[in-house]
C-alpha positions as MATLAB code, in Angstrom:
seq = 'MSLNASLPPKSHFLEKEVQFRGHYKSQVWQSLWEAYAPWRAATLATLLIGIVARACLVGSANVVGWWVDSHCNGSNCSSKDSFFKSWAASDFATLLVVMVACALLLNLIFRVAIARLGTRAAGVLHDEVVVRVSRFPMSFFDRTPVGRALTRFSSDFESVLRMTGGPMGEFISLSFDAVLSLLFMAATGTLGLPAAALVGSLYAGIYLTNRMDIRTARRSVSAARGPAIAHFAETAQGSRSVKVYGRQHLFTRRFNVLNWNLQRERISQQRKTAKFSLQMSSATAISLLIFGLAGLWLQKNDSVSLGQIVVVLTQIWLLSTTLQQYFEYVLQLEEALTGAERLDDYLRRPIELNTALPAPRLIQTTHPVQEDATASMSLPDLKRGIEVQNLCMRYHPEKARVLNNVTFTLPAGQSLGIVGRTGSGKSSLVQALFALYPIEDGSVQICGLAPSHDTCDVAQLRSLLAYIPQEPTLFRGTLRENLSLRDDHDPELIATLEKVGLASLLAREGGLGQPVHERGANFSAGQKQLVCLARAVLQNAPLIVMDEATSAVDPASEEKLEWAVAELLKGKTRVLVAHRLTTLRACDWVLWMEAGVVKMFGPREEVLNSYLKNSHSELNASAQPYAPG';
ca = [
      -0.403   -0.110    0.061;
       1.609    3.243   -0.305;
       1.961    5.691    2.115;
       0.117    8.407    1.070;
      -3.315    6.228    1.356;
      -3.082    5.485    5.295;
      -5.484    8.199    5.600;
      -8.717    8.952    3.584;
      -8.775   12.301    1.708;
     -11.157   14.699    3.805;
     -13.981   16.732    2.456;
     -15.594   19.452    5.127;
     -18.323   17.153    5.811;
     -17.464   13.107    5.346;
     -14.384   11.511    4.176;
     -14.292    9.841    1.331;
     -13.596    6.094    1.637;
      -9.832    4.806    1.666;
      -8.532    3.476   -1.713;
      -5.633    1.155   -1.001;
      -3.125    0.389   -3.547;
       0.320   -1.502   -4.285;
       1.373   -4.153   -1.692;
       0.364   -4.502    1.875;
       2.203   -2.154    4.206;
       4.275   -4.255    6.514;
       1.846   -2.730    9.571;
      -0.628   -5.149    8.531;
       1.549   -8.321    8.985;
       2.916   -6.904   11.781;
      -0.913   -6.301   13.113;
      -1.645  -10.364   12.156;
       1.810  -11.319   13.699;
       1.051   -9.737   17.183;
      -2.141  -10.734   16.780;
      -1.009  -14.212   17.433;
       1.110  -13.358   20.247;
      -0.254  -15.569   23.073;
      -0.447  -18.516   20.228;
       2.849  -18.116   18.664;
       4.067  -21.989   20.140;
       1.319  -23.522   19.485;
       0.866  -22.305   16.460;
       4.183  -23.514   15.427;
       3.868  -26.911   17.145;
       0.345  -26.939   14.774;
       2.093  -26.123   11.373;
       5.010  -28.837   12.366;
       2.184  -31.320   12.689;
       0.723  -29.661    9.266;
       4.181  -30.691    7.651;
       4.145  -33.992    9.030;
       0.520  -34.935    7.820;
       0.656  -33.558    4.146;
       4.229  -35.294    3.746;
       2.747  -38.785    4.998;
       0.090  -37.989    2.425;
       1.951  -36.649   -0.551;
       4.943  -38.888   -0.209;
       2.701  -41.856   -0.812;
       2.732  -41.409   -4.536;
       6.825  -41.971   -4.492;
       5.939  -45.288   -2.040;
       3.568  -46.200   -5.077;
       6.897  -45.724   -7.472;
       9.421  -47.568   -5.804;
       6.733  -50.680   -5.301;
       6.014  -50.647   -9.100;
       9.860  -50.768   -9.582;
      10.009  -53.226   -7.472;
       8.522  -55.363   -9.617;
      10.707  -54.058  -13.045;
      12.990  -56.879  -14.303;
      13.680  -54.534  -17.416;
      17.323  -52.731  -18.446;
      14.910  -49.227  -18.170;
      14.946  -50.487  -14.128;
      15.892  -48.684  -11.285;
      19.163  -49.608   -9.780;
      19.399  -53.052   -8.238;
      20.945  -51.861   -5.351;
      17.356  -50.089   -4.214;
      16.837  -50.285   -0.629;
      13.444  -51.429   -1.622;
      14.448  -54.062   -4.324;
      14.192  -56.183   -1.108;
      10.585  -55.685   -0.272;
       7.450  -57.551   -0.393;
       4.194  -56.429   -1.250;
       3.020  -56.574    1.992;
       5.620  -54.308    3.180;
       4.960  -51.549    0.956;
       1.269  -52.402    1.540;
       1.922  -51.850    5.492;
       3.664  -48.563    4.752;
       1.408  -46.792    2.568;
      -1.278  -48.174    5.273;
       0.898  -46.462    8.109;
       1.156  -42.974    6.028;
      -2.295  -43.038    5.285;
      -3.552  -43.330    8.656;
      -0.635  -40.824    9.893;
      -2.021  -38.410    7.641;
      -5.914  -38.450    8.427;
      -4.967  -38.432   12.324;
      -2.502  -35.786   11.947;
      -4.541  -33.489    9.578;
      -7.342  -34.271   11.716;
      -5.375  -32.558   14.889;
      -4.030  -29.778   12.729;
      -7.319  -28.357   10.945;
      -8.648  -28.171   14.318;
      -5.821  -26.742   16.087;
      -5.641  -24.128   13.371;
      -8.993  -23.134   12.978;
      -9.675  -22.332   16.897;
      -5.687  -20.403   16.916;
      -6.610  -18.456   13.932;
     -10.598  -17.663   15.271;
      -8.963  -16.616   18.546;
      -6.026  -14.127   16.769;
      -9.146  -12.825   14.583;
     -10.660  -11.800   17.721;
      -7.985  -10.258   19.292;
      -7.646   -7.874   16.143;
     -11.238   -7.449   16.504;
     -10.941   -6.476   19.933;
      -8.162   -4.021   19.893;
      -9.973   -2.318   16.904;
     -12.998   -1.340   19.165;
     -10.722   -0.379   21.902;
      -9.410    2.487   19.624;
     -12.494    3.179   17.905;
     -14.248    4.141   20.922;
     -11.710    6.320   21.457;
     -11.985    8.038   18.231;
     -12.496   11.796   18.280;
     -15.863   13.110   17.590;
     -15.039   14.230   14.401;
     -14.728   11.201   12.962;
     -18.036   10.206   14.051;
     -19.523   13.555   12.370;
     -17.624   12.750    9.265;
     -17.908    8.856    8.494;
     -21.325    7.349    8.040;
     -22.595    4.713   10.386;
     -22.938    2.293    7.493;
     -19.392    2.483    6.599;
     -17.704    2.069    9.722;
     -20.145   -0.765   10.131;
     -18.337   -2.310    7.446;
     -15.499   -2.653    8.236;
     -16.921   -4.852   11.512;
     -18.846   -6.493    9.635;
     -17.825   -7.616    5.987;
     -14.253   -6.625    6.168;
     -14.235   -8.353    9.708;
     -16.099  -11.846    8.304;
     -13.598  -11.787    5.586;
     -10.449  -12.226    8.359;
     -12.233  -14.376   10.587;
     -13.728  -16.616    7.757;
      -9.876  -17.074    6.566;
      -8.583  -17.548   10.028;
     -10.780  -20.144   10.821;
     -11.391  -23.599    8.913;
     -10.204  -22.410    5.305;
      -6.761  -21.138    7.263;
      -6.334  -24.725    8.007;
      -6.925  -26.057    3.670;
      -4.488  -23.058    2.818;
      -1.634  -24.168    4.736;
      -2.301  -27.629    3.842;
      -2.336  -26.913    0.254;
       0.592  -24.751    0.639;
       2.593  -27.929    2.501;
       1.376  -30.174   -0.522;
       2.592  -27.660   -3.623;
       5.809  -27.565   -1.574;
       6.310  -31.161   -0.903;
       5.178  -32.138   -4.436;
       7.859  -30.546   -5.861;
      10.328  -31.662   -3.689;
       9.143  -35.261   -4.022;
       9.041  -34.884   -7.729;
      12.606  -33.156   -7.569;
      13.577  -36.479   -5.380;
      12.906  -38.816   -8.336;
      15.773  -37.724  -10.435;
      16.178  -37.478  -14.039;
      12.673  -36.311  -15.352;
      11.948  -35.079  -11.483;
      14.344  -32.257  -11.393;
      13.743  -30.263  -14.324;
       9.556  -31.025  -13.637;
       9.453  -29.797  -10.453;
      11.374  -26.438  -11.522;
       9.472  -26.016  -14.932;
       6.225  -26.632  -13.739;
       7.015  -24.484  -10.221;
       7.950  -21.667  -12.390;
       5.362  -21.987  -14.516;
       2.678  -21.776  -11.876;
       4.523  -18.369  -10.047;
       4.699  -16.771  -13.029;
       0.995  -16.871  -13.754;
       0.211  -15.919   -9.818;
       2.547  -13.166  -10.120;
       1.288  -11.495  -13.543;
      -2.184  -11.512  -11.848;
      -1.415  -10.747   -8.484;
      -1.702   -7.114   -8.545;
      -4.880   -7.567  -10.619;
      -6.838   -9.648   -8.474;
      -5.514   -7.580   -5.156;
      -6.678   -4.217   -6.914;
     -10.060   -5.715   -7.890;
     -10.878   -7.051   -4.370;
      -9.849   -4.104   -3.103;
     -12.813   -1.961   -5.271;
     -15.106   -4.381   -4.251;
     -14.506   -3.484   -0.411;
     -14.468    0.157   -1.246;
     -17.907   -0.215   -3.242;
     -19.697   -2.321   -0.551;
     -19.341    0.290    1.962;
     -21.351    3.235    0.458;
     -24.192    1.038   -0.313;
     -24.522   -0.117    3.359;
     -23.963    3.462    4.682;
     -26.853    4.431    2.208;
     -29.170    1.353    3.338;
     -28.193    2.011    7.195;
     -29.087    5.833    6.625;
     -32.221    5.222    4.874;
     -33.795    2.358    7.527;
     -32.849    5.143   10.330;
     -34.761    7.834    8.610;
     -37.580    5.251    7.245;
     -40.507    7.152    9.139;
     -39.634   10.770    7.274;
     -38.741    8.719    4.247;
     -42.537    7.004    4.307;
     -44.095   10.056    5.336;
     -42.932   12.273    2.578;
     -43.516    9.333    0.007;
     -39.595    9.292   -1.050;
     -38.929    5.504   -1.257;
     -38.325    5.913   -5.051;
     -35.491    8.561   -4.765;
     -33.905    6.059   -1.977;
     -34.232    2.931   -3.966;
     -32.873    4.519   -7.135;
     -29.870    5.578   -5.254;
     -29.307    2.682   -3.618;
     -29.899    0.540   -7.083;
     -27.035    2.882   -8.469;
     -24.668    2.268   -5.610;
     -25.525   -1.927   -5.840;
     -25.033   -1.684   -8.985;
     -21.368   -0.222   -8.613;
     -20.749   -2.911   -6.308;
     -21.990   -5.720   -9.005;
     -19.877   -4.162  -11.331;
     -17.049   -4.440   -9.413;
     -17.666   -8.010   -8.387;
     -18.112   -9.308  -11.971;
     -14.395   -7.161  -12.971;
     -12.948   -9.176  -10.260;
     -14.804  -12.462  -11.168;
     -13.805  -11.813  -14.673;
      -9.624  -11.586  -13.391;
     -10.337  -15.137  -11.472;
     -11.705  -16.616  -14.651;
      -8.671  -15.783  -16.512;
      -6.665  -16.437  -13.913;
      -7.833  -19.980  -13.407;
      -7.753  -20.865  -17.460;
      -4.393  -19.716  -17.226;
      -3.760  -22.058  -14.517;
      -5.759  -24.749  -16.197;
      -3.685  -24.489  -19.715;
      -0.107  -24.901  -17.415;
      -1.744  -27.874  -16.476;
      -2.549  -29.505  -19.776;
       1.104  -28.067  -21.328;
       2.807  -29.960  -18.503;
       1.192  -32.939  -19.059;
       2.025  -33.428  -22.108;
       4.955  -32.279  -22.350;
       6.436  -34.594  -19.378;
       4.290  -37.229  -20.722;
       6.068  -37.021  -23.965;
       9.342  -36.614  -22.652;
       8.810  -39.888  -20.015;
       8.135  -41.837  -23.129;
      11.093  -40.780  -24.942;
      13.415  -41.448  -22.038;
      12.129  -44.818  -21.040;
      12.532  -46.071  -24.559;
      16.336  -44.683  -24.273;
      17.010  -46.650  -20.895;
      17.076  -42.865  -19.081;
      14.335  -43.211  -16.639;
      12.199  -46.090  -15.318;
       8.709  -46.515  -15.063;
       7.996  -45.776  -11.653;
       9.976  -42.657  -12.049;
       7.726  -41.522  -15.021;
       4.700  -42.727  -12.577;
       5.665  -40.764  -10.273;
       6.272  -37.391  -12.113;
       3.007  -37.760  -13.618;
       1.364  -38.337  -10.477;
       2.905  -35.426   -8.541;
       2.229  -32.971  -11.591;
      -1.431  -34.313  -11.780;
      -1.700  -33.675   -8.132;
       0.461  -30.463   -8.085;
      -2.017  -29.026  -10.628;
      -5.300  -30.080   -8.578;
      -3.599  -28.838   -5.532;
      -2.519  -25.397   -7.263;
      -6.032  -24.491   -8.720;
      -7.196  -25.535   -5.353;
      -4.565  -23.321   -3.689;
      -5.002  -20.349   -5.696;
      -8.766  -20.115   -5.041;
      -7.616  -20.166   -1.015;
      -5.547  -17.605   -2.188;
      -8.109  -15.405   -3.368;
      -9.988  -15.482   -0.052;
      -6.557  -14.968    1.756;
      -6.302  -11.841   -0.331;
     -10.014  -11.040    0.788;
      -9.189  -11.723    4.538;
      -5.789   -9.461    4.216;
      -7.899   -6.492    2.499;
     -10.383   -6.801    5.508;
      -7.760   -6.895    7.521;
      -6.069   -3.947    5.792;
      -8.848   -2.130    6.153;
      -8.905   -2.967    9.623;
      -5.370   -1.802   10.478;
      -6.461    1.570    8.885;
      -8.943    1.898   12.069;
      -6.145    0.526   14.178;
      -3.470    3.006   13.860;
      -5.582    6.413   13.278;
      -5.170    9.237   15.734;
      -7.230    9.112   19.010;
      -8.398   11.750   20.815;
      -6.041   14.397   22.678;
      -4.986   12.718   26.142;
      -6.618    9.991   26.243;
      -4.965    6.489   26.636;
      -5.456    3.149   26.065;
      -6.064    0.257   28.269;
      -3.174   -1.955   29.504;
      -2.057   -4.477   28.584;
      -2.245   -4.276   24.690;
      -1.632   -7.086   22.505;
      -1.224   -5.469   19.026;
       1.605   -2.424   19.603;
       0.636    1.435   18.125;
       2.148    4.469   19.013;
      -1.308    5.597   21.259;
      -0.468    6.223   24.900;
      -1.062    3.539   27.208;
      -2.823    3.951   30.580;
       0.010    2.400   32.448;
       2.353    5.287   31.303;
      -0.321    7.979   31.697;
      -1.230    7.530   34.652;
       2.135    8.814   36.919;
       1.472   11.947   35.619;
      -2.265   12.630   36.479;
      -3.662   15.307   38.219;
      -6.128   15.106   40.946;
      -9.451   17.048   40.856;
      -9.980   19.645   43.221;
     -14.044   18.988   44.053;
     -14.028   23.117   45.653;
     -13.675   23.989   41.930;
     -16.468   24.315   40.108;
     -16.145   25.007   35.821;
     -13.367   28.144   34.971;
     -14.023   29.049   31.277;
     -11.296   31.341   30.090;
     -11.200   33.159   26.426;
     -12.671   29.658   24.691;
     -12.582   29.678   20.934;
     -13.613   26.045   19.022;
     -14.621   25.307   15.505;
     -15.374   21.997   14.007;
     -13.644   21.775   11.239;
     -10.133   24.385   10.460;
     -11.996   25.783    7.095;
     -15.153   26.449    9.086;
     -15.932   29.360   11.070;
     -15.854   29.765   15.094;
     -18.608   28.289   16.675;
     -17.269   29.844   20.076;
     -15.307   33.009   20.242;
     -13.753   34.536   23.766;
     -16.144   32.691   25.959;
     -15.613   33.688   29.216;
     -17.384   32.335   32.847;
     -17.022   31.132   36.187;
     -19.232   28.932   37.883;
     -18.625   28.028   41.712;
     -18.905   24.650   42.924;
     -22.023   23.526   43.670;
     -23.732   26.475   42.278;
     -26.160   26.243   38.748;
     -26.020   27.798   35.483;
     -28.700   28.148   32.754;
     -27.685   28.585   29.299;
     -29.972   30.504   26.972;
     -29.821   31.819   23.385;
     -31.086   31.254   19.907;
     -30.798   27.921   17.718;
     -26.859   28.141   16.617;
     -25.725   30.760   19.542;
     -23.451   27.935   20.876;
     -25.380   26.676   23.891;
     -24.639   22.626   22.485;
     -21.028   23.495   21.201;
     -20.313   24.611   24.736;
     -21.537   21.574   26.231;
     -19.634   20.043   23.928;
     -16.521   21.957   25.133;
     -17.298   20.813   28.621;
     -17.071   17.369   27.921;
     -13.595   17.844   25.718;
     -15.577   16.021   22.842;
     -13.689   18.524   20.244;
     -10.377   19.740   20.331;
     -10.091   23.933   21.882;
      -8.439   26.298   19.242;
      -7.537   28.645   22.085;
      -8.471   29.697   25.655;
      -8.861   27.390   28.134;
     -11.865   24.686   30.308;
     -11.301   23.591   33.628;
     -13.384   21.366   35.334;
     -12.794   20.967   39.121;
      -9.226   22.196   38.218;
      -8.752   19.772   35.327;
      -8.021   21.375   31.837;
      -8.036   18.620   28.849;
      -5.993   20.827   26.680;
      -2.962   19.934   29.211;
      -0.952   16.595   29.048;
      -1.388   16.211   33.045;
      -5.619   15.965   32.122;
      -6.623   12.566   31.355;
      -9.554   12.692   28.985;
     -11.553   10.178   30.860;
     -10.622   11.340   33.988;
     -12.162   14.371   33.258;
     -15.692   13.117   31.834;
     -15.858   11.111   35.290;
     -16.625   14.188   37.108;
     -19.356   14.843   34.882;
     -23.101   13.387   34.751;
     -25.024   14.137   31.465;
     -28.980   14.051   30.517;
     -29.080   14.665   26.948;
     -32.023   16.771   24.969;
     -32.445   13.050   22.755;
     -32.487   10.284   26.199;
     -30.413    6.926   24.861;
     -30.957    3.928   25.854;
     -29.438    0.797   24.275;
     -30.375   -2.703   23.920;
     -29.939   -4.835   26.985;
     -32.041   -4.856   30.110;
     -33.309   -1.951   32.584;
     -30.050   -2.893   35.175;
     -27.584   -2.260   32.346;
     -28.662    1.230   31.497;
     -29.021    1.959   34.369;
     -25.355    1.435   35.602;
     -22.253   -0.007   34.348;
     -20.482   -0.302   37.612;
     -21.058   -3.119   39.901;
     -24.656   -1.327   41.472;
     -26.550   -3.313   44.320;
     -29.944   -3.775   43.254;
     -31.193   -1.850   45.768;
     -29.432    1.591   45.209;
     -31.224    1.043   41.977;
     -34.350    0.429   42.788;
     -34.733    3.145   45.526;
     -33.143    5.757   42.905;
     -35.810    4.875   40.202;
     -38.627    5.309   42.774;
     -37.052    8.726   43.806;
     -37.348    9.707   39.998;
     -40.839    8.461   40.134;
     -40.402    5.696   38.116;
     -41.548    3.102   40.723;
     -44.585    1.830   37.860;
     -41.712    0.395   35.644;
     -40.310   -1.968   38.447;
     -44.072   -3.289   38.969;
     -43.055   -4.885   34.984;
     -42.110   -8.255   34.473;
     -38.668   -8.620   35.302;
     -38.047   -5.997   36.914;
     -34.638   -4.253   36.962;
     -33.953   -7.551   34.089;
     -36.900   -6.737   32.115;
     -35.729   -5.600   27.905;
     -34.623   -2.617   26.732;
     -35.421   -2.513   23.326;
     -33.000   -0.843   20.426;
     -33.083    2.924   21.467;
     -35.587    2.535   24.494;
     -38.056    1.619   21.633;
     -40.669    0.016   24.444;
     -40.117    3.223   26.768;
     -42.083    6.454   26.198;
     -40.076    9.988   25.953;
     -40.623   11.165   29.782;
     -39.641    7.351   31.317;
     -36.204    7.410   28.849;
     -35.469   10.913   30.334;
     -36.298   10.000   33.793;
     -34.429    6.963   33.410;
     -31.245    9.217   32.245;
     -31.622   10.777   35.290;
     -31.317    8.140   37.432;
     -28.516    7.046   35.379;
     -26.741   10.478   36.239;
     -27.744   10.185   40.371;
     -26.417    6.765   40.082;
     -22.889    8.114   38.740;
     -22.797   10.855   41.721;
     -20.466   13.192   39.643;
     -19.871   16.283   41.085;
     -21.239   18.799   37.900;
     -24.266   17.793   36.040;
     -25.094   18.655   32.732;
     -28.507   19.185   31.235;
     -28.763   19.759   27.444;
     -32.570   20.702   26.983;
     -33.346   17.955   28.783;
     -37.415   18.577   28.834;
     -37.785   19.823   25.525;
     -39.501   16.549   24.270;
     -41.623   15.485   27.486;
     -44.862   16.507   28.467;
     -45.758   18.256   31.401;
     -46.122   15.828   33.728;
     -42.719   14.512   33.162;
     -41.084   17.840   33.131;
     -42.598   18.349   36.484;
     -41.056   15.074   37.817;
     -37.684   15.894   35.744;
     -37.601   19.233   37.551;
     -38.430   18.095   41.296;
     -35.830   15.180   40.955;
     -32.819   17.405   39.972;
     -33.773   20.057   42.687;
     -34.158   17.297   45.325;
     -31.545   14.709   43.908;
     -29.044   16.754   42.902;
     -28.855   19.358   45.464;
     -25.506   20.707   46.235;
     -24.001   19.308   42.625;
     -22.773   22.107   40.189;
     -25.570   22.067   37.642;
     -25.044   23.254   33.884;
     -28.848   23.599   31.936;
     -29.328   24.769   28.624;
     -32.726   25.834   28.718;
     -35.686   24.752   26.440;
     -38.152   26.757   28.850;
     -37.572   29.606   30.552;
     -39.559   28.498   33.474;
     -36.353   25.604   34.016;
     -34.206   28.197   35.115;
     -35.924   29.110   38.316;
     -33.865   27.197   40.234;
     -30.505   28.502   38.611;
     -27.970   31.189   40.485;
     -26.451   32.069   37.581;
     -27.311   32.474   33.860;
     -25.128   32.712   30.689;
     -26.698   34.299   27.616;
     -25.049   33.297   24.137;
     -25.637   34.660   20.754;
     -23.384   33.967   17.476;
     -20.791   31.766   19.492;
     -20.072   34.672   21.972;
     -21.200   35.848   25.358;
     -23.699   38.264   25.367;
     -24.372   38.606   28.961;
     -23.252   36.599   32.308;
     -24.355   37.072   35.521;
     -26.939   36.322   38.149;
     -30.495   34.336   37.227;
     -33.005   37.567   37.162;
     -30.653   40.144   35.817;
     -29.831   38.500   32.767;
     -33.002   36.916   32.369;
     -34.624   40.309   32.322;
     -32.577   41.949   29.968;
     -33.028   39.118   27.924;
     -36.711   39.012   27.827;
     -36.343   42.757   26.768;
     -34.194   42.693   24.192;
     -34.512   39.170   22.432;
     -37.276   37.410   20.616;
     -35.804   33.867   20.640;
     -37.401   30.929   19.417;
     -36.725   29.489   22.933;
     -39.268   31.728   24.332;
     -41.534   31.667   21.874;
     -43.573   28.959   22.935;
     -43.063   29.249   26.656;
     -44.236   30.769   29.463;
     -43.437   34.224   30.569;
     -40.514   33.983   33.171;
     -41.968   34.407   36.418;
     -38.883   34.716   39.405;
     -39.501   32.075   42.316;
];
């Protein structure tokens, strides 16, 4: 692969799919080698067993040749002093039975062991990639379609897993067969050595001639698959809007175009594969013809024995059959290597600033590791709240700033409300607090920790913040798993649910073990928001951020939510992005944002009175008039 293809070309919005070219980068082989690290000794022992198994099987053709020569009495027989001249038919039969039995038993052991080892190694590669993707900067998820990323963990990983399982054993066995056939062919003497040299060179030349074409075709298929899957995923996620507006034909037409591009690449690959297969078949026919005629001529001139001709022709036939199958598996290997190449691309991409990988790690990359970063980490000062100084941030270097010289201080234990029109920078400020995007200038300190400093670990900083989003997020699993990922005891979970007004959920079948469907489809909007509140309470973080948390709930649920926040999060440092101004009654301070800058910051009543007099924001259009209280 060329060095300039390590990262995809970028645009202002979406990154283009990576196009790999040339030879596989050494890092791909390194990743696969390290994935096998825990089982290298076992893998080596398994390969030795495989060599012995295939040697017993392939070598049986030579035993047949020696058996034929043992019955030869003419002048064109092999040497009279041959070791096997004294053997009886029963001796050859016994040797053949032993060799075949050993081949079958050892081959069974080899196949099972190599498949298990390969599957484990593929699992290591998958897990190492997942760990890094979970630490990618938010810009990656903003600019990469979900379907495209899923392709890496579905089709590409499946290619690796499929090859490292059973097919890997077949591929290695065929590799052994090809090499051993050449060696046994060369060992037959006058005819065998040139036959081995010519056949080996002929097949190798055909493979090398077609290798890059087939590899390029395989990569093109992988690259064309991503857009089709990404479009399908996008359509499925927006299926309600597609149906409501009657635009099925537009999405179908787009999918047909993408799918045809994929099929076109597959047809191209199949053509190149068929061309390669035809060349291999032709080489086999030509080899048999040449050495069949040469063997007859040499046998008439007493230069080779009949047994040697039998061995050479048998080995050529076996070798041709073996190589035909071998290169079919080479294509699967190319597909697996293409998948590994695409996974390796994710394996080595940059991760978030001040983020470290968990130790230990099996695949070594240049990313920092937690055991190296822990010693230099600063400790939070819980007596300090949020301090923002001259904060500037933009989502892309070529786009305008979304925050410009934002400055304010929120003391620990107090609450801040953020108001402003749509697009004023409220949500961008929340993203900056969580260090989801890099800061261009200025600083953000949470309990004295600044994510722009090398001594602050982002995971440590985020552990200080609990988050209740505008669109509550629940995950497929159980209610217990959605409430807490820690080892909290059930009584604590139950008590928290009761406090936030969700005692009715516990009465359902399964209680805490009841299923939660994808995106919480079996919960109402209010229930999902209250579950997110319970999750934040259980996190017991010193700071709470609520990003328009009441915008999608009914008045009754909003009242429950406000009461629960006031009671359960009392004494916490709180930041509330307001959808309705009534939610700011309990705030100590208000920050008024406009076009990414601070329009006004100060005590609640002072800022809100000015805001209501001078601003006709969308936020206030549907809200009740603000009443201090």
